[in-house]
N, C-alpha and C positions, 0 to 999 in steps of 0.2 A: 504493500500500500504506500502511495506517495505521501510526502509531508503535507501536501495540500489536502489530500483526502483525510489524513489524520486530523488536521485542523478542523475541517468541516464536521467530522464525527464528534468533536468536543463542543460544538455549539449547543447551548441549552436554552438560550434566551434571545429574543429579538426586540429591540427598542426602536420605535419609529418616532422620529423627531421632526415635525414640520417646522420649517424655518420661516421667519417673517419675510414678507415681500414688501417692496416699496420702490421709491425713486432711486435710480442709480446714476452715478457719474464717474468718469475716469479723468484723472489729471496727470498729464505728462509734463515734467519740468526738467529742463536742462540746467544743471547747476554748474557754477564756476569754481567751486571749492568744496572741500570736505565740510567746512563750516556751514555752507548753505545746505548741504545734504543733511547735516545734523539738525539744522533749524527746521527743515521740512519734517524730519522724523519726529521731532518734539511736537510740532503742530498737529500732525495726524495721530500721534499717540494721545494727545489731549482730546481730540475729536472722537476717539474710540470709546470714550465714556458715554457718548450720546448717539453715535452712529456705528454701523458696521464698517470696518475698515480692513482692507487687504492690500499689502504692498505688492506691486507687480514687477518692479525692477529697482536696481540700485547701482550706484556708480555715478558716472557723469549724468546719465538720465535717471532721474528718480520719479517713479510713478506709483499712483495709488488708485484703487477702485473703492468707492464707498456706496453704501446702500442706506437710505434714510426713510423715515416715515413721511407720509404725504405732508404732514404738518411742518416738516423741516425743509420745504422747498426754498424758502428764503435763505436758509443757512447755506445751502448748496451754492446759491448765487453769490453769497458773501465770500465763500471760500474761493470761488473763481476770481472775484474782484481782487481779493488780497494777493493771490498768486500772481495775477497779471501786473499788479502794481510793484511787486517785490522782485520778480524774476524776468529776465530778458526774453526767454523762450518758453512759452506755455501752450500746450494743446489740451483742450477740454472737450469732452463729449458727454452729453446727458443720457448715456446708455452704455451697455457693454455688449459688443457683438464681434463677429469675426473680423470686420473691417478694422475696428480700432485695435484689436489684438494683433492683426497683421502689421499695422503701422507701428505699434509698440515694438514688435520683434525687429522690424527693419531699422528703427531708430536705435535700438539696443546694439544691433550689429554695427551701425555707422559710428556710434559713440563708444564702442568697446565696453558697454555696460552689461550687467548681468541680469538676465531675465529670470525672475523667480517663478517656479512652477505654480500653476493655478489648478485647483481641483477641476476635474472634468466629469461630466455626466457618465455614469457607468452603463448607460444604455446607448445613447446616441454618440457619445464621445466628445460632445461640445465642451469647450472651455467654460467653466462656470465658477466665478469667484465666490458666489453666494448661492449654493445649491438650494433648490426649493424644498428638498426633503433629504434627510440623512437617516439611513437605516444602519444600526449597529448590531452586529451578531456577536454575542458574548458567551463565555464558558460559565461553569457553575460558580466560579469565584467573582464573576462580574467583569473579568478582563475582556476587553474588546479584541476579537480575533480578526474580524473583517468590518470595515466601515465603508458603506456604499453611498455615493452621492447621486442624486437624480435631479435633473433640471425641471423647471415648471412645465415646460412643453411635454416632456415625457410623462410626468405624473398626471397632467391634465388629460393626456391621451390614453391613460390606463383606466378602464372602467371595470368596476366589480361591484357585486351586490353587498359586500361587507368589507370592513377593514382587513379581516383575515384574508379574504380572497384578493384584495387589493395588494397586500404585501406579497402574496404568492405570485401574482401577475408581474410585479416588479422584479422579483428574483428570477422568474422564468425568462424575462426579457433582458436581464443583466448579461453583460459580456462574459462574466465568469459562470461556470457551470455549478449551480447550486442544486442539482437534481435531487439529492438526498433530502435536503432541507425543504425543497418545494413540496415533496410528498409527505412531509412529517405532519404530525398532529399539532396544531397551534391551539394553545389554551390561553385565553385572555386573562391577564393579571391586572388588577386594579392598582393604580399608583397615583398619588397626588402630584409627584414630581414628573411622571412620564405618562402622558395621556393615552398612548397606544403601546402596550407591552404584552408580549406573548411568551409563554413558556413552551419550549419544544419538548413534548412528552415522549412520543414514540414515532418511529419511522414506519410508514406503511409498506 
């Protein structure tokens, strides 16, 4: 039996964690010194207390993606204005898609900057800085063995009569073979901290 199969056999629990959705923006900033890069890092670190923040690149080109609540639209505009006042070269986009990610990769290549890996949807493969849904498969001790990310498009396109079948459908569509788990018995477990939680009881 392979190590991967051994790992799948130890899965005893599935946690389904829907992620908040909201407004997105990407900021690409060409810095002139390490001090400017550090200044940007501090700024976005402070914003992380209010927004979802993910760094996309570092080096000469420093870039971040953010996701905010609809009520924070003005804050996104404010961030853009501050960056354009403070830095000579700034590219902003109020979304995250394949085009801006391609531009990011090209600029990283041109400026010898480091592209930081971004999570991708484990169904369609799309780069997804803020997955719409995260499914964690854990062992008896609660240690996560596999963590799967799914984009909003793939989760919206997965229809099922219950949460149990919804999770089965996601795992069936996943690029990794979870055949044993897909056929297992899912027993719903109630938890205040985790709205959707299943115990894997037996394999069919």
